[in-house]
N, C-alpha and C positions, 0 to 999 in steps of 0.2 A: 485554541480549543481547550476547554477545561476538562481535566480528568475527574470524573464524577464517581461518587460512591465511597464506601468505606474501604480503605486500603490496608492490607497487612503484608508484612514481609515474610518470605519463606525461602526454602531451599529446594531446588529442582532435584528430583530423584530419577524418574524415567518417564518416557512417553509410551503409553499403551497402544494408541492408534492415532489417527489424524486429529481427533477432537478431544482426547482425554490424556491427562498426564497425572502422575503421582508426585505430590510435593510434600514437604515437611513444614508444618506450621506449629511453632511452640512445642517442638518435640513429638508431634503427632503426625502421622502420614495421612494425607487427605487427597481426595480425588478433585482435580481441577479441569475445567473446560479450557481447551486451546482454540482460540478464535482465528486460526490460521491453518490452511491446508498445505502450506509449504513444508519442506523438510526440516528447516531450522537446525540442522545438525551442528553448525558452528556456534549456535546460541544456547540451545537446550542441552547443555552438558551436565553430567552428574555433579552436584554440589554447587551449581550456579545460583547466585542470589537472584531472587525474583520478587516482583510485587504482584499481589493478587487482589482482585476486587471481591469483597465478601458479599454474599447474597443471603437474605433472610427469607426469601420466598420458599414456601414448602413444595411448590410444584416443580422445582428444579431438581435435576438428577445430581448436580454438583453444587456445593456451597460456595465454590470459589471459581473465579475466572482468571486465567494467567494472562496478564496484559503487558508486563514490563520485565525485561531481563537486563541484568548488569553485565556489561562486556567491555573489557579494556578501559575501565574507568568511566564509562558513560552508560546511561540508560537507553535501551532500545525498546521501542514499542513494537510488539509482535501482533497486535490486533489488526490484521489486514481486512477483517470482515466489516469493520465499522470506522476505524480511524481515518484512513485516506479520504473516503468520501465526505466525512464530517468536516475534515480540515479544508477540503476543496470547496465545499458548499459555503462555509463561513467566509473563506477568502473571496469567493465570487460575490456573495451578498454584501461584503464590506468594501468591495472595489479594490482589493489589495493587489490584484494581478492585472497589470497594465494591458495585456493583449485582449482582455475580455470586458473592459469597462464600458464599451459602447453598446452593450446589449441590455435591453430594458427588462427582459423576461428570462427567468431562470427556471427550468423545469427539470425535475429529477426522474430518472428511470424512464427514458423516452424510447419507444420502440420504432425503429425504422428498418426497412428491408426485413431481414430475418433475425435481427439482433436488438437487444435492449441495452441502450447506452446509458452511462451514468448521468450525463447531463445533456440537455438541449438548450441552447441559448438563442433567443430570438429578438429582433428589433427591426420593425418595418419590413423590408424585403429580405433581410439577412437571416440566415439560420446557420448554426454551428453546433456540431456534435462532439462531445468529449467522452473518452474512456479513461478512467483513472486506475493506475496500477500502484499498489503499495510495495515498496522496496525495503527489505530487511537484511538482505545479504550484501555485506561489504567486505572486500578483500583489498588490502593495500590501497585504501582510500578510493576504491572503485566500487560503485554499486552495480549489482547484477540482477536482472529480471529475465525470466522467472526463476523461482527457487525449486519448482517442480514442473514437469510438462503440463501445458495448458492448451488443449484443443479449442476451448472456448475463447482464449486469448487470441489465438491465430484467426479464428473466424471474425472476431471483432476488428482486427487489423485489416483483414481482406474487405470487410464491408465498409469500414471507414475510407479505405482506398477507393472503392466504387463510388461512394458518396462524393469524395473529393473530385474525382474525374467527371462527375455529373454536374459539378459547379457549386456544391455545398462546401461550407467551411467545416473542417474536421481536425481533431487533435488528440494526441495521447499525452497524458500528464502522469509522470512518475513522481509519486510522493515518497521521498526517502524518510523512513520513520526513525532516523538517527542522525547525528550531526557530523559524522566523520567521513562523508563521501565528497569527492571533488568532481566526479563524472558518473554517469550512468551508462551501462553497456548492456546489449542483449546477452543473455547467458546461453551462448551456443553450446556449451558443454552439456547443458541439461536439456535444451529444447532448440535444436537447429531450425525447426520449422518456424518457431516464433521469431527467431533472429532474422531469417530470410524474409518473413512477412513484414517485419518492422523496417528492414532496409527497402523493400518494395514500396511500403507506405511513404517512407521519406522521399524516395525518388518521385513519387506521384504528387508530392507537395503537402502531404499530411503533416501538420505541425507536431514536432516532437519536443516536449519540454520536461524539465525535471526540477524539483524544488526540494531542498534539504530542510528538515525539521529539527528543532531542539526540544528534547524532553527535559522539562524542569520539574522534578518531583516536589521540591519545596514549594514552588508556586502552583503545583498541580496543573501544569499546562503542557501542551504540545503545539508548537507554532512554527510556521514557515519562517526561516531566517534568511535564505538566499536561494537564488536560482543557479543551477549548474548545467553544463552542457550534456547532451546525449551524444555519445560517440558510437558509431555504427560498425566500425571495423571488428573483425572476428578475433576472439581469443579462445582457443580451444584446448589449451593445455595449462 
């Protein structure tokens, strides 16, 4: 996936709310949009080096979008609103993910039961529904999701489980938006309900997959580089 737009480097100052942060660009404090509702406490620390997308549109409240953060020598994509689904869509279209190569039709934002899932894949008599989750939180090379409680995420898991039990194909794909994770786990410390729902989904046969991405600022790209396991045992401390 190409990183588009004009990029400028800045310094993180503080976060005002879920969607806005103050950053310093060329010595001037600016307001930036944060495209991620997670807490990001380990990433958005005062003085952290960030990359911002600059916007020239006059209808925007902010001139900048905070999209990348430098952490422990690597760049981390924090744009969970757009990046995970874009990466997944490109990978599906290009046939990069072996489990999904047999499907001839790829549809985005498909409504089934009471949920809208990120992707529906179809081929003759087969149908398969995918929910994509972006992972930014990594500790000791372990990725954790979610970074904040998500009732919507729990509902998605419950309905994917129902669809699986009714004979449909279903899967959860965790897209790790940084390169330093070796496994993905449910973040029971933050949302035990999500962790329990993920374990129930796994027991029912819902496919649980995770892919690590490398952020290359020089090449202006974010791409899947390898698959890693999803581990379901609980870590609460």
